[in-house]
C-alpha positions as CSV (number, residue, x, y, z in Angstrom):
1,M,94.7,80.4,155.9
2,K,98.7,79.8,156.7
3,R,98.6,76.9,153.7
4,F,97.0,79.4,151.1
5,L,99.6,82.5,152.0
6,Y,102.3,80.1,151.5
7,I,101.4,78.5,148.4
8,F,100.2,82.4,147.0
9,L,104.0,83.3,148.0
10,F,106.0,80.0,146.6
11,M,104.1,80.4,143.1
12,L,104.5,84.1,142.8
13,C,108.6,83.8,144.0
14,Y,108.6,80.7,140.9
15,K,106.3,82.7,138.8
16,S,109.1,85.6,138.8
17,A,112.5,83.1,138.7
18,F,111.1,81.0,136.0
19,S,108.1,81.6,134.2
20,Q,109.4,84.3,131.9
21,H,105.8,84.7,130.7
22,V,105.9,81.7,127.9
23,F,102.2,80.8,127.9
24,L,100.1,81.9,125.1
25,L,96.7,83.6,125.8
26,E,95.1,82.2,122.8
27,K,95.1,78.7,121.4
28,P,97.2,78.6,117.8
29,A,95.0,77.9,114.7
30,D,94.7,74.5,113.6
31,E,96.7,72.8,116.9
32,K,95.3,69.7,118.6
33,A,96.2,70.0,122.5
34,D,98.3,67.2,123.7
35,L,96.7,67.5,127.4
36,S,93.9,69.4,128.4
37,F,92.6,70.6,131.7
38,K,89.1,72.0,131.4
39,R,88.5,72.8,135.0
40,P,91.3,74.0,137.6
41,E,93.3,71.7,139.3
42,P,96.9,71.3,140.3
43,S,98.7,69.2,138.0
44,L,102.5,68.3,137.0
45,V,103.3,67.7,133.4
46,F,106.8,66.6,132.1
47,F,107.8,67.6,128.7
48,G,110.7,66.9,126.6
49,E,112.6,65.5,123.9
50,D,115.8,63.1,124.3
51,D,118.8,65.7,122.6
52,G,121.3,63.3,124.0
53,S,122.7,65.7,126.3
54,P,123.1,64.7,129.9
55,G,120.7,66.9,131.2
56,F,118.1,64.9,129.5
57,K,118.9,62.2,131.1
58,K,118.5,63.8,134.2
59,H,115.8,65.1,133.6
60,N,113.4,61.9,132.7
61,Q,115.3,60.4,135.9
62,N,114.0,62.8,138.3
63,A,110.5,62.4,136.3
64,M,110.6,59.0,137.0
65,K,111.2,60.0,140.8
66,I,108.9,61.8,141.0
67,N,106.1,60.0,139.2
68,A,107.0,57.4,141.2
69,Y,106.6,58.4,144.6
70,F,104.4,61.7,144.4
71,G,101.8,60.3,141.9
72,S,101.2,57.8,144.0
73,A,100.7,59.2,147.0
74,F,98.8,62.4,146.3
75,S,95.3,61.5,143.9
76,D,94.4,64.9,143.9
77,F,97.7,66.6,142.3
78,T,97.4,64.5,138.9
79,I,101.5,63.9,137.1
80,F,101.3,63.4,133.1
81,N,104.4,63.2,130.8
82,I,103.9,64.5,127.2
83,N,107.3,63.5,126.1
84,T,108.1,65.4,122.4
85,G,104.1,66.6,122.8
86,K,103.6,70.2,122.1
87,L,100.2,71.9,123.1
88,V,99.2,72.0,126.7
89,E,96.3,73.8,127.6
90,Y,94.9,74.9,131.1
91,H,91.2,76.5,132.0
92,N,92.8,78.1,135.6
93,T,90.8,80.2,137.7
94,S,92.6,83.1,136.4
95,G,91.8,82.3,132.6
96,W,93.1,80.0,129.7
97,F,96.7,79.5,129.5
98,F,98.4,77.3,126.6
99,F,102.2,75.7,126.6
100,Y,103.1,75.4,123.2
101,K,106.6,73.8,123.1
102,P,107.7,75.9,119.6
103,H,106.9,79.1,121.6
104,I,110.1,78.3,124.2
105,K,113.2,77.7,123.6
106,K,113.9,74.6,125.9
107,A,114.2,71.0,124.9
108,Y,112.9,69.6,128.6
109,G,111.2,71.0,131.6
110,M,108.3,70.6,134.3
111,I,105.3,72.6,134.1
112,L,103.6,72.9,137.8
113,S,100.1,74.9,137.8
114,N,98.4,75.3,140.6
115,G,94.9,75.2,139.3
116,K,95.0,79.4,139.9
117,E,97.5,81.7,138.3
118,E,99.5,81.5,135.2
119,P,101.6,78.0,135.5
120,I,105.1,77.9,135.7
121,I,107.8,76.4,134.0
122,I,111.4,74.8,135.6
123,S,114.1,73.4,133.7
124,D,116.5,73.1,135.9
125,P,116.1,68.9,136.7
126,D,118.2,69.8,140.1
127,L,115.0,72.0,141.0
128,Y,112.6,69.4,140.5
129,L,112.3,67.8,144.0
130,K,112.4,70.9,145.7
131,I,109.5,72.6,144.1
132,V,107.1,69.7,144.4
133,T,107.9,69.2,147.6
134,D,107.7,73.1,148.3
135,Y,104.6,73.3,146.7
136,L,103.3,70.3,148.7
137,N,104.5,71.9,151.6
138,I,106.0,68.2,152.5
139,G,109.5,67.4,153.0
140,N,109.1,64.1,151.9
141,T,106.0,61.3,150.8
142,D,106.9,59.1,154.1
143,A,103.4,60.1,155.8
144,K,101.5,59.5,152.7
145,V,103.2,56.7,151.3
146,G,103.9,55.0,153.8
147,K,107.8,53.5,154.1
148,A,107.9,51.6,156.6
149,S,110.3,48.9,158.0
150,D,113.2,50.6,156.2
151,T,117.5,50.0,157.0
152,E,117.3,53.3,158.9
153,N,114.9,51.6,161.4
154,N,116.3,49.3,164.4
155,V,113.0,46.8,164.2
156,T,113.6,43.9,163.2
157,V,111.4,42.4,160.2
158,R,110.5,39.8,162.5
159,E,109.1,42.1,165.4
160,E,107.9,44.7,162.9
161,M,105.3,41.2,161.4
162,A,104.8,40.7,165.6
163,Q,103.4,44.1,165.7
164,I,101.2,43.5,162.9
165,M,99.6,40.6,164.1
166,K,98.6,42.7,167.1
167,S,96.2,45.0,165.0
168,T,93.1,45.7,166.5
169,F,91.8,48.2,163.8
170,V,88.5,47.0,163.0
171,P,86.8,47.7,159.4
172,D,83.5,48.3,159.1
173,Q,81.2,47.8,156.1
174,N,81.8,50.6,154.3
175,Y,85.7,50.3,154.4
176,A,85.0,46.4,153.0
177,K,82.9,47.7,150.1
178,R,85.3,50.2,148.6
179,L,88.3,48.3,149.5
180,I,86.9,45.1,147.9
181,T,86.0,47.2,144.9
182,N,89.1,49.4,144.2
183,V,91.9,47.6,145.8
184,N,93.1,46.1,142.4
185,I,95.1,43.4,143.4
186,I,95.3,39.4,143.0
187,Q,92.7,38.6,146.4
188,Y,90.9,40.7,145.5
189,K,90.3,40.5,141.7
190,K,87.0,42.0,139.9
191,D,85.6,41.7,136.4
192,Y,85.7,43.8,133.4
193,K,83.2,45.9,132.7
194,R,82.5,44.2,129.5
195,E,82.6,41.1,131.2
196,E,79.5,42.3,133.5
197,E,77.9,42.5,130.3
198,F,77.9,38.8,129.8
199,Q,76.0,38.9,133.3
200,C,77.3,35.2,134.4
201,S,76.9,35.1,137.8
202,C,78.2,31.5,138.1
203,R,78.8,30.2,141.8
204,E,81.4,27.7,140.4
205,R,84.1,27.5,137.3
206,Q,85.5,24.4,136.0
207,I,88.8,25.2,133.7
208,T,89.7,21.9,131.4
209,M,92.1,21.8,129.3
210,F,93.1,20.3,125.9
211,R,96.0,20.0,123.5
212,D,93.7,20.2,120.0
213,S,90.7,22.6,118.8
214,L,88.7,19.3,118.9
215,L,88.9,18.5,122.6
216,K,90.2,14.8,122.5
217,E,93.6,15.4,123.8
218,K,92.8,16.3,127.4
219,L,95.6,18.1,129.0
220,P,96.4,16.7,132.9
221,E,96.0,20.1,134.6
222,S,92.9,21.4,135.6
223,T,91.3,24.1,137.7
224,Q,88.2,24.7,139.9
225,N,87.1,28.1,141.5
226,V,84.2,28.3,143.7
227,Y,82.5,31.4,144.5
228,D,80.2,33.4,146.7
229,N,76.9,34.8,145.7
230,Q,78.6,38.0,145.8
231,H,81.0,36.3,142.9
232,Q,83.7,36.1,145.4
233,L,86.7,33.8,145.8
234,L,86.0,31.0,148.3
235,E,88.2,28.1,147.5
236,T,90.5,27.4,144.2
237,K,91.6,23.9,143.5
238,N,94.2,22.6,141.0
239,F,94.6,19.4,139.7
240,K,96.9,16.9,138.0
241,N,95.6,13.9,136.4
242,G,91.9,14.1,138.7
243,E,94.0,14.5,141.9
244,V,94.1,17.7,144.0
245,A,97.8,19.4,143.3
246,S,97.3,22.2,145.4
247,S,94.7,24.4,147.0
248,H,93.3,27.4,148.5
249,K,90.5,27.8,151.1
250,Y,89.2,31.9,151.2
251,I,88.0,32.5,154.7
252,R,85.8,35.9,154.8
253,N,84.1,37.8,157.5
254,K,80.5,38.8,157.2
255,N,81.7,42.2,155.0
256,G,83.3,40.0,152.5
257,L,87.1,40.7,153.6
258,I,89.4,38.1,153.5
259,E,90.5,37.1,157.1
260,K,92.7,34.0,155.9
261,I,93.8,32.3,153.4
262,Q,94.5,28.0,153.9
263,N,97.1,27.4,151.5
264,D,98.0,23.5,150.5
265,L,101.0,23.0,148.0
266,G,100.6,19.5,148.3
267,N,104.2,18.9,149.9
268,S,103.4,22.1,152.2
269,I,100.6,23.9,154.3
270,S,100.9,27.6,154.9
271,L,98.6,30.3,156.5
272,T,97.9,33.5,154.5
273,Q,96.5,35.8,157.5
274,F,95.0,39.2,156.6
275,F,95.4,42.3,159.2
276,Y,93.8,45.8,158.2
277,E,94.5,49.1,159.5
278,K,92.9,52.6,158.7
279,D,95.5,53.5,155.0
280,R,96.7,50.0,154.4
281,F,96.5,46.1,155.1
282,H,99.0,43.4,155.5
283,T,99.4,39.7,155.1
284,V,101.6,37.3,156.9
285,N,102.6,34.4,155.8
286,I,102.7,31.4,158.3
287,E,104.8,28.2,157.6
288,N,104.8,25.9,161.0
289,A,103.5,28.1,163.2
290,E,106.2,30.4,162.8
291,A,105.9,33.9,160.4
292,I,108.4,33.4,157.5
293,S,107.2,36.5,155.1
294,F,105.0,39.3,155.1
295,E,103.4,42.2,152.7
296,T,101.8,45.5,153.2
297,F,99.8,47.2,150.5
298,Y,99.3,50.8,151.2
299,L,96.2,52.7,150.3
300,N,95.2,56.2,148.8
301,G,91.9,58.3,150.1
302,Q,89.9,56.0,147.6
303,M,91.2,52.9,149.0
304,Q,93.7,52.1,145.6
305,C,96.6,50.1,146.3
306,I,99.2,52.1,145.6
307,R,102.4,50.4,147.2
308,R,103.3,47.0,147.7
309,L,106.1,46.1,149.9
310,S,107.0,42.3,150.5
311,K,109.7,41.4,153.0
312,K,111.4,37.4,154.6
313,S,111.7,37.1,157.5
314,D,115.4,37.7,157.1
315,G,114.7,41.1,155.9
316,T,115.3,40.4,152.3
317,V,112.9,42.8,150.3
318,V,110.8,40.3,147.6
319,W,109.6,43.5,145.5
320,D,108.6,46.8,146.3
321,I,105.9,48.1,143.7
322,Y,104.7,51.1,143.3
323,Y,101.3,52.0,141.1
324,I,99.7,54.9,139.6
325,Y,96.1,55.5,138.6
326,D,94.4,57.6,136.1
327,Q,91.3,60.1,136.8
328,F,89.2,57.8,136.2
329,G,90.5,55.6,138.7
330,R,92.6,53.4,136.3
331,L,95.9,51.5,136.6
332,I,98.5,53.5,134.2
333,R,102.0,52.7,135.4
334,E,103.6,50.5,138.1
335,S,107.2,51.1,139.3
336,Q,110.0,49.1,140.4
337,A,113.3,50.1,141.0
338,D,114.3,47.8,138.3
339,C,111.7,47.9,135.9
340,E,107.9,49.9,134.8
341,S,104.9,48.8,133.6
342,F,102.4,50.9,131.3
343,Y,98.7,50.5,130.7
344,Q,96.7,52.7,128.1
345,Y,93.0,52.7,127.8
346,D,91.2,53.0,124.3
347,N,88.5,55.8,125.9
348,N,87.6,57.4,129.2
349,Q,84.8,54.2,129.5
350,D,87.1,51.3,129.4
351,D,88.8,49.7,132.5
352,A,90.5,47.0,130.5
353,Y,93.4,48.5,129.2
354,S,94.2,48.1,125.2
355,S,98.1,48.2,125.7
356,F,100.3,46.6,127.9
357,K,104.3,47.7,127.6
358,F,107.1,46.5,129.8
359,Y,110.2,48.0,130.5
360,T,113.6,47.3,132.2
361,L,115.8,50.3,133.7
362,E,119.7,51.2,133.6
363,P,119.1,51.4,130.2
364,K,115.8,51.6,129.7
365,M,114.9,48.7,127.2
366,L,111.0,47.5,126.1
367,K,111.2,44.2,126.7
368,F,107.7,42.7,125.9
369,S,104.2,44.3,125.2
370,A,100.7,43.2,125.0
371,K,97.9,44.8,123.3
372,M,93.9,43.8,124.0
373,S,91.0,44.0,121.7
374,W,87.3,43.2,121.9
375,D,84.9,42.2,119.0
376,G,81.7,41.3,120.9
377,N,82.4,38.7,123.0
378,K,85.4,37.9,121.4
379,Q,88.5,39.1,123.7
380,T,92.2,39.2,121.7
381,I,95.4,39.4,123.5
382,V,98.4,39.3,122.0
383,G,101.8,39.5,123.1
384,L,104.7,40.6,121.7
385,N,108.2,40.6,122.7
386,G,110.9,43.7,122.3
387,F,111.4,43.9,118.8
388,S,107.8,43.9,118.3
389,E,107.4,40.3,117.2
390,Q,104.6,38.1,118.4
391,T,105.4,35.6,121.2
392,Y,101.8,34.6,121.8
393,R,98.5,35.0,120.8
394,S,94.8,34.2,123.0
395,V,91.4,34.2,121.6
396,S,88.6,34.0,124.0
397,I,84.7,33.4,123.3
398,R,82.3,33.3,125.7
399,E,79.1,31.8,124.8
400,K,75.6,32.5,125.8
401,N,75.8,29.6,128.1
402,C,78.5,31.8,129.9
403,N,81.0,29.2,129.0
404,I,84.5,30.6,127.8
405,R,86.3,28.7,125.6
406,T,90.4,30.1,124.8
407,Y,92.6,29.3,122.5
408,Q,96.2,29.9,123.0
409,Y,98.4,30.0,120.0
410,D,102.6,30.7,120.4
411,G,104.6,33.4,117.9
412,D,104.3,31.2,114.8
413,N,100.3,31.5,115.7
414,K,100.7,27.8,115.8
415,L,98.2,26.2,117.9
416,T,99.3,25.4,121.3
417,S,96.5,24.5,123.9
418,V,92.4,25.2,124.0
419,S,90.8,25.7,127.4
420,I,87.1,25.1,128.7
421,T,85.8,27.4,131.1
422,S,82.4,25.8,132.3
423,C,79.7,27.7,134.1
424,K,77.6,26.1,136.9
425,N,75.2,28.1,139.1
């Protein structure tokens, strides 16, 4: 009860200070909504047009910070950015409300809705963080995101790895099923829905590469993947000139969770051990009986990875990545301190992205992008640099026998290689 009373008083206080009755009760004629909340739900929407002011720069920076932290930590609190969009419609429990940009005199701002009363608008970027944390009734996101082993902690990385390896948590079958289905990391990679349509249950896939379309000039590199009857990866072998150059063997428990990966890189052998907890799991890399690095994958309530933190034994941070998903469980954004990536989809059903963009930050600059499309059994991916010039093109054709033929082209559409992925049951 206190929680609801707090939120009510909070919204009432900020409403009187900021909203100024800027929301319309009827939708403007002949206007299409940039964003529509068809049912009552808490949400946060940023809007803004770059007017070159320091205020907009601060608005953009604070919006990114809130999106990177809160957006990934709270799955029931959706965050959007309509940028130069002008119409957002809300169907809250108290009625319809319409944000219409031409109706207000603000170049940028933040719209906060609790899904009940009239939303509010905050135009001072310095207040964004305080208002969001007040609304969520928390001091910071650490409890949700799980920021472990920051510099202020006295625990060394080696001690932290030792604690990880003492984990006694035993994941059950439900935990395993949800994690394998939703976690969205390379070790638990799953096929797109479009790929599942071909109904290929290959126990082994062999990838052979050629330099020409006639498949006469064979390249020295090839790969072999072996799967179990659940299509979970058991072993990968990479060959060069017919000899094994490296291999990775996956040891799984009865529920399909990876317990360890045995890595043989030819000149070194290592072991990657997995340790699971209720809201995260860890991998610890071991060489010569010594833990040399670790990664922690933080999970939300849907068992999606919302943060990936990797450190070496000397404390060096390899990467610290935050992941944000849309309401359909699809990845839409990856954020790091100096770069970010965005994924877009053609419709609400596809789980395969249609476009991808990668930016470096400070200053923000598009470095490369990719577009993916499907035409029946043909998948095409086109890579572009920051100037929208093609850098590569990949065309994959899935044949009736479940083999895949992939043609790789450079920026000038010159064929560079052809790979044949065979299927053995």
